[in-house]
C-alpha positions as CSV (number, residue, x, y, z in Angstrom):
1,M,40.1,-16.1,-17.5
2,T,37.4,-19.0,-17.1
3,D,33.5,-18.3,-18.9
4,I,32.4,-17.2,-15.4
5,E,35.4,-14.6,-14.6
6,S,35.0,-12.9,-18.8
7,R,31.4,-12.8,-18.1
8,L,32.1,-11.0,-14.8
9,E,33.9,-8.8,-16.3
10,E,31.7,-7.9,-19.1
11,L,29.1,-7.3,-17.0
12,R,31.5,-4.8,-14.9
13,E,32.6,-3.0,-18.0
14,S,29.0,-2.2,-19.1
15,G,28.4,-1.2,-15.5
16,L,26.2,-3.9,-14.9
17,H,27.3,-5.7,-12.3
18,R,25.9,-5.8,-8.7
19,R,26.6,-6.2,-5.5
20,L,25.2,-6.9,-2.4
21,R,25.1,-3.8,0.3
22,L,24.1,-4.8,4.2
23,V,21.5,-3.3,6.2
24,E,21.9,-4.0,9.5
25,G,19.0,-4.1,11.7
26,A,15.6,-3.9,11.0
27,Q,14.2,-1.8,8.2
28,G,13.0,1.6,8.6
29,P,13.2,5.1,7.2
30,R,16.7,5.2,8.4
31,V,18.8,2.5,8.6
32,L,23.0,1.4,8.8
33,L,24.3,0.4,5.4
34,D,27.9,-1.0,5.7
35,G,27.7,0.4,9.0
36,R,26.8,3.7,7.5
37,P,23.8,5.6,8.3
38,V,21.8,6.3,5.9
39,L,18.4,7.9,4.8
40,L,16.3,4.6,3.1
41,L,14.7,5.5,-0.3
42,C,14.4,2.2,-2.1
43,S,12.5,0.2,0.5
44,N,9.2,-1.2,-0.3
45,D,8.4,-1.2,3.3
46,Y,5.7,1.4,1.9
47,L,3.8,1.7,5.4
48,G,6.8,1.4,7.7
49,L,5.1,-2.1,9.0
50,A,8.5,-4.7,8.6
51,G,9.4,-3.0,12.2
52,H,6.4,-2.3,13.7
53,P,6.5,-4.0,17.5
54,R,2.5,-5.6,16.7
55,V,3.4,-7.3,13.5
56,R,7.1,-8.5,15.1
57,E,5.4,-9.9,18.2
58,A,2.5,-11.7,15.6
59,A,5.7,-13.3,14.0
60,A,7.6,-14.3,17.3
61,A,4.1,-15.5,19.4
62,A,3.1,-17.6,15.9
63,A,6.8,-19.3,16.0
64,L,5.9,-20.5,19.5
65,E,2.5,-21.7,18.8
66,W,3.2,-23.3,15.0
67,G,6.9,-23.3,15.4
68,A,9.5,-21.7,12.2
69,G,7.7,-23.7,9.6
70,A,5.0,-25.8,7.9
71,G,6.5,-28.6,6.9
72,A,5.1,-29.8,3.7
73,S,3.1,-28.1,1.1
74,R,-0.5,-27.3,1.6
75,L,-2.2,-30.2,-0.4
76,I,-0.1,-32.5,1.8
77,S,0.6,-31.5,5.4
78,G,1.4,-27.6,5.4
79,N,-2.1,-26.3,5.3
80,M,-2.7,-24.4,8.7
81,T,-4.7,-23.0,11.1
82,P,-2.7,-19.1,10.2
83,H,-3.2,-19.6,6.4
84,R,-6.7,-19.9,6.6
85,R,-7.1,-16.6,8.5
86,L,-5.2,-14.6,6.1
87,E,-6.7,-15.9,3.0
88,Q,-10.0,-15.1,4.9
89,R,-8.8,-11.9,6.0
90,L,-7.4,-10.8,2.3
91,A,-10.6,-12.0,0.4
92,A,-12.9,-9.5,3.1
93,F,-10.3,-7.0,2.4
94,K,-9.9,-6.7,-1.7
95,G,-13.9,-7.6,-1.5
96,Y,-13.5,-11.1,-3.2
97,E,-15.3,-14.5,-2.7
98,S,-12.2,-15.9,-1.8
99,A,-7.9,-15.7,-1.5
100,L,-4.7,-18.6,-2.0
101,L,-1.6,-18.2,-0.7
102,F,1.4,-18.1,-2.4
103,G,5.2,-18.7,-1.3
104,S,5.9,-15.0,-3.1
105,G,4.7,-12.9,-5.7
106,Y,6.9,-14.6,-8.2
107,L,5.7,-17.6,-7.8
108,A,1.8,-16.4,-7.4
109,N,2.4,-14.4,-11.2
110,V,4.1,-17.8,-12.7
111,G,1.7,-20.2,-11.9
112,T,-1.4,-18.5,-12.3
113,I,-0.7,-16.9,-15.6
114,A,0.3,-20.8,-16.9
115,A,-2.7,-22.1,-15.2
116,L,-5.2,-19.6,-16.8
117,A,-3.4,-19.7,-20.4
118,G,-3.3,-22.8,-22.6
119,R,-2.1,-23.5,-25.6
120,G,-3.3,-22.2,-28.9
121,S,-4.8,-19.3,-26.4
122,V,-3.1,-16.1,-26.5
123,V,-2.0,-13.8,-23.1
124,F,-2.2,-10.5,-23.5
125,S,1.1,-8.5,-21.6
126,D,1.7,-4.5,-21.1
127,E,5.7,-4.1,-22.1
128,L,6.8,-3.2,-18.9
129,N,5.0,-5.3,-16.4
130,H,7.2,-6.7,-13.9
131,A,9.6,-9.6,-14.7
132,S,7.2,-12.4,-12.7
133,I,4.6,-11.3,-15.0
134,V,7.2,-12.0,-18.3
135,D,8.0,-15.4,-16.8
136,G,4.8,-16.4,-16.3
137,C,3.9,-15.7,-20.1
138,R,6.9,-17.9,-21.1
139,L,6.2,-20.5,-18.7
140,A,2.7,-21.0,-19.9
141,R,2.3,-22.7,-23.5
142,A,-0.3,-19.3,-24.9
143,E,1.1,-17.3,-27.0
144,T,2.3,-13.8,-25.8
145,F,1.3,-10.3,-27.1
146,V,3.0,-7.8,-26.0
147,Y,1.0,-4.4,-26.7
148,R,2.5,-1.2,-25.8
149,H,2.4,0.7,-22.3
150,G,-0.8,1.6,-21.1
151,D,-2.2,1.6,-24.7
152,A,-5.7,0.4,-25.0
153,E,-6.1,0.7,-28.7
154,H,-3.1,-1.7,-29.0
155,L,-4.4,-4.1,-27.0
156,D,-7.5,-3.6,-28.6
157,W,-6.0,-4.4,-31.8
158,G,-4.3,-7.2,-30.4
159,L,-7.3,-8.5,-29.3
160,R,-9.2,-8.5,-32.7
161,R,-6.2,-10.0,-34.2
162,A,-6.4,-13.1,-31.9
163,G,-9.9,-13.9,-33.4
164,G,-11.1,-14.9,-30.1
165,R,-8.5,-16.4,-28.5
166,G,-7.8,-14.1,-25.8
167,A,-7.2,-16.4,-22.5
168,L,-5.8,-13.2,-20.4
169,I,-5.3,-9.7,-20.2
170,V,-2.5,-9.1,-17.4
171,S,-1.2,-6.1,-16.3
172,D,0.5,-4.7,-13.1
173,G,-1.4,-2.2,-11.2
174,V,1.4,0.3,-10.1
175,F,4.3,-0.4,-12.4
176,S,7.3,-1.0,-10.2
177,M,9.9,1.0,-11.9
178,D,7.9,4.0,-13.1
179,G,5.3,4.6,-10.4
180,D,2.6,5.4,-13.0
181,T,-0.7,3.2,-13.1
182,A,-2.2,1.1,-15.4
183,P,-5.6,2.6,-17.7
184,L,-7.7,-0.3,-15.6
185,G,-11.0,0.9,-16.7
186,D,-10.5,0.3,-20.3
187,L,-8.7,-3.0,-19.4
188,A,-11.6,-4.3,-17.6
189,R,-13.7,-3.3,-20.7
190,L,-11.8,-4.9,-23.2
191,A,-11.7,-8.0,-21.4
192,R,-15.7,-7.4,-21.4
193,E,-15.8,-7.1,-25.3
194,H,-13.8,-9.9,-26.0
195,G,-14.3,-12.6,-23.8
196,C,-10.4,-12.9,-21.7
197,R,-10.4,-13.2,-17.8
198,L,-8.4,-10.1,-16.9
199,M,-5.7,-10.0,-14.0
200,V,-4.4,-7.7,-12.0
201,D,-1.3,-7.4,-10.0
202,E,-1.5,-4.9,-7.2
203,A,2.2,-5.7,-5.9
204,H,3.2,-1.9,-5.2
205,A,-0.8,-0.5,-4.9
206,T,-1.9,-2.5,-1.9
207,G,-1.6,-0.2,0.9
208,A,-0.9,2.7,-1.0
209,L,-3.7,3.3,-3.6
210,G,-7.5,3.3,-3.1
211,P,-9.9,3.3,-0.6
212,G,-8.3,2.2,2.5
213,G,-5.2,1.1,0.8
214,R,-7.2,-1.3,-0.9
215,G,-5.1,-0.9,-4.5
216,S,-5.5,0.1,-7.8
217,V,-8.4,-2.3,-8.5
218,A,-10.5,-0.5,-5.8
219,A,-9.2,2.9,-6.7
220,A,-11.1,2.5,-10.0
221,G,-14.2,1.0,-8.8
222,L,-13.6,-2.2,-10.8
223,G,-13.5,-5.0,-8.0
224,G,-16.1,-7.1,-9.8
225,E,-15.1,-6.7,-12.8
226,V,-11.2,-8.7,-12.3
227,D,-11.0,-12.1,-12.4
228,V,-7.8,-12.3,-10.4
229,V,-5.9,-9.6,-8.4
230,V,-2.8,-11.1,-7.5
231,G,-0.7,-9.0,-4.3
232,T,2.5,-9.4,-2.1
233,L,2.8,-9.7,1.6
234,G,6.3,-8.6,1.5
235,K,5.9,-4.6,0.3
236,A,3.4,-2.7,1.8
237,L,2.4,-5.4,4.7
238,G,5.8,-5.9,5.6
239,A,6.1,-9.9,5.9
240,Y,6.6,-12.4,2.6
241,G,4.3,-13.9,0.5
242,A,1.9,-13.7,-1.6
243,Y,-2.1,-14.3,-2.7
244,A,-4.5,-14.3,-5.7
245,C,-8.1,-12.8,-4.9
246,A,-10.5,-14.7,-7.0
247,S,-14.1,-16.7,-7.1
248,A,-14.1,-19.6,-5.1
249,E,-14.4,-21.5,-8.2
250,L,-11.1,-20.1,-9.8
251,R,-9.5,-20.1,-6.1
252,E,-10.1,-24.5,-6.6
253,Y,-9.1,-24.3,-9.7
254,L,-5.4,-22.4,-9.2
255,L,-5.1,-24.6,-5.9
256,N,-5.5,-28.1,-8.6
257,T,-3.5,-26.4,-11.4
258,A,-0.9,-23.6,-10.0
259,R,2.4,-25.8,-10.5
260,S,4.5,-23.0,-8.0
261,F,1.5,-23.5,-5.4
262,V,1.3,-27.3,-5.9
263,F,5.0,-27.7,-5.4
264,S,6.0,-25.6,-3.1
265,T,6.3,-25.4,0.5
266,A,3.5,-23.7,2.7
267,L,4.6,-20.5,3.6
268,P,5.9,-20.2,7.4
269,P,3.6,-19.6,10.3
270,P,5.6,-16.8,11.5
271,A,5.5,-14.5,8.4
272,V,1.8,-15.3,7.7
273,A,0.9,-14.0,11.5
274,A,2.7,-11.0,10.4
275,A,1.4,-10.1,7.6
276,L,-2.6,-10.7,9.4
277,A,-0.7,-8.1,11.7
278,S,0.1,-5.4,9.4
279,L,-3.4,-6.0,7.5
280,E,-4.9,-5.5,10.8
281,L,-2.7,-2.3,11.5
282,L,-3.8,-0.9,7.8
283,E,-7.2,-1.5,8.1
284,A,-7.3,0.0,12.2
285,E,-5.0,2.8,10.8
286,P,-5.8,4.3,7.0
287,A,-4.0,7.1,7.7
288,R,-0.9,5.9,7.2
289,V,-2.3,5.6,3.5
290,E,-2.7,9.4,3.4
291,R,0.8,9.9,4.9
292,L,2.5,7.8,2.3
293,R,1.0,10.0,-0.2
294,A,1.2,13.1,1.2
295,N,5.4,11.7,1.5
296,A,5.8,10.9,-2.1
297,A,3.8,14.4,-3.5
298,A,6.8,15.8,-1.1
299,L,9.7,13.8,-2.4
300,R,8.5,14.6,-6.2
301,E,7.9,18.0,-5.6
302,G,11.5,18.8,-4.3
303,L,12.8,16.7,-6.7
304,R,10.5,18.9,-9.7
305,A,12.3,21.8,-7.8
306,Q,15.7,20.7,-8.6
307,G,15.3,20.7,-12.0
308,L,15.3,16.9,-11.8
309,D,12.6,14.8,-14.0
310,A,10.0,13.0,-11.3
311,G,8.2,11.3,-14.0
312,G,4.2,11.5,-14.6
313,G,3.3,9.0,-11.6
314,A,1.7,10.1,-8.8
315,S,2.3,6.6,-6.5
316,Q,5.0,6.3,-3.6
317,I,7.8,5.1,-6.4
318,V,9.1,8.3,-8.4
319,P,11.9,8.1,-10.8
320,L,14.4,10.0,-12.3
321,E,15.4,8.5,-15.5
322,L,19.3,8.8,-16.5
323,G,19.6,6.8,-19.8
324,E,22.9,4.8,-19.4
325,A,24.0,2.8,-16.3
326,G,27.0,4.7,-15.6
327,P,26.0,8.0,-14.6
328,T,23.2,6.5,-13.0
329,M,25.3,4.6,-10.6
330,A,27.7,7.7,-10.1
331,L,24.6,9.5,-9.1
332,C,23.8,6.7,-6.9
333,E,27.1,6.9,-5.0
334,R,27.0,10.9,-4.9
335,L,23.9,10.2,-3.2
336,L,25.3,7.2,-1.0
337,E,28.5,9.9,0.3
338,R,25.3,12.3,1.1
339,G,23.8,9.5,3.6
340,V,21.2,9.0,1.1
341,F,20.0,5.4,-0.3
342,A,17.9,5.4,-3.5
343,Q,19.2,2.0,-5.6
344,G,20.1,2.8,-9.6
345,I,18.3,0.5,-11.7
346,R,19.6,-0.8,-14.7
347,P,18.7,-3.7,-17.5
348,P,18.0,-5.9,-17.3
349,T,15.1,-4.5,-14.4
350,V,14.2,-1.7,-16.9
351,P,15.0,-1.7,-20.9
352,P,18.0,-0.5,-22.7
353,G,18.8,3.4,-22.2
354,S,16.4,3.6,-19.6
355,S,18.6,3.7,-16.3
356,R,16.9,4.8,-13.0
357,I,17.6,6.2,-9.7
358,R,14.2,4.7,-8.3
359,F,13.2,6.7,-5.2
360,S,10.5,5.6,-3.1
361,A,9.1,6.9,-0.2
362,M,7.9,5.6,3.1
363,A,4.9,6.6,5.6
364,T,7.3,6.5,8.4
365,H,9.7,9.1,6.6
366,E,9.6,13.0,7.5
367,E,8.7,15.2,5.6
368,T,11.5,17.9,5.8
369,E,13.8,14.7,5.1
370,L,12.0,13.9,2.0
371,R,12.6,17.7,0.4
372,E,16.3,17.9,1.9
373,A,17.1,14.6,0.3
374,A,15.4,15.9,-3.2
375,R,18.1,18.9,-2.8
376,L,20.9,16.9,-2.2
377,A,20.0,14.8,-5.5
378,G,19.7,17.8,-7.4
379,E,23.1,18.9,-5.9
380,A,24.7,15.6,-6.3
381,A,23.1,15.4,-10.3
382,R,24.3,19.3,-10.9
383,E,28.3,18.2,-10.2
384,L,28.1,15.3,-12.6
385,G,26.5,17.5,-14.9
386,L,23.1,15.7,-15.4
387,V,20.9,19.1,-14.8
388,P,21.4,22.6,-15.2
389,T,23.5,24.2,-12.4
390,V,20.6,26.2,-11.6
391,P,17.2,24.3,-10.5
392,L,14.7,25.3,-11.9
393,A,12.9,26.9,-8.4
394,A,15.8,29.0,-8.2
């Protein structure tokens, strides 16, 4: 047995082995998964825009006019008219002076953090931040202080302990695996008091929270107090890529120093055009955001009625934490047998002992099918002995 075979076997034995499942066709509330029709409850296409006709048409038209690819990095010859248009619209949507596109949310986070935190300074990061933020902290030359999840007092203690060396506080706006929101008011206050910059990743907040889906920073009324707002084009906006909104001065600095921007080929014009079309739809149809919120509430209520702990958040991300990987994947497979695809999430995506089914609602789901999915989840969980045999609502 080779060393790779041995490691793969270890992953299988520990319940951490993964495989790709094939979705046949466009994203939507219902898809064909490995040839089987299922209700999709683990997509980040929260507003159902990835398959919207206007978004598809915009991507196709951009491919015909601008080509399939940008050909180079933005700083060489890959800076094209669609990039500028989208940056201007994103900045206006978020209420910022300017925006800078990145190739992905991962690239935006690692590049921005590493550019803003230098040797001798300290980055303060929530313990449940996304892996891209964690890796950005690792790549920066600064020291990293990891504060307890959402704990402003612990963060304050760390800032005082840093003795003026604090460079950056960074947090998810909506935490991707728990669905709860960061205490942004407290973070902004501490950033002011200690002379730190504040960076918020709104990957799962844009299109879901705040007025018109403008995100968690807008929901907290902090647009002028957060130095950098990072977001993705590949979730609620249904396309691909990412952005950082900031002042014009900070954008220029990132353009010159964020290595993941400088050394990456520019986003393909079709992806940029698709994101712009989605943004226009979001602004024109804010009811999509309200529908998403209502569907998330219905799913959460349905799970709780089955005696399942649906977490303490209120976003479209609804975690059902089970602890170990084995029971989690067993429930995932039972749900698939019933025509519901909600992915099991295991380490290293979440800490050991906190494996969970991560449900995510979409604006294009029907409330009745979400409540039926919750009923099926309760039924499957009881079969596996994961909850009492009688649902709490009975």
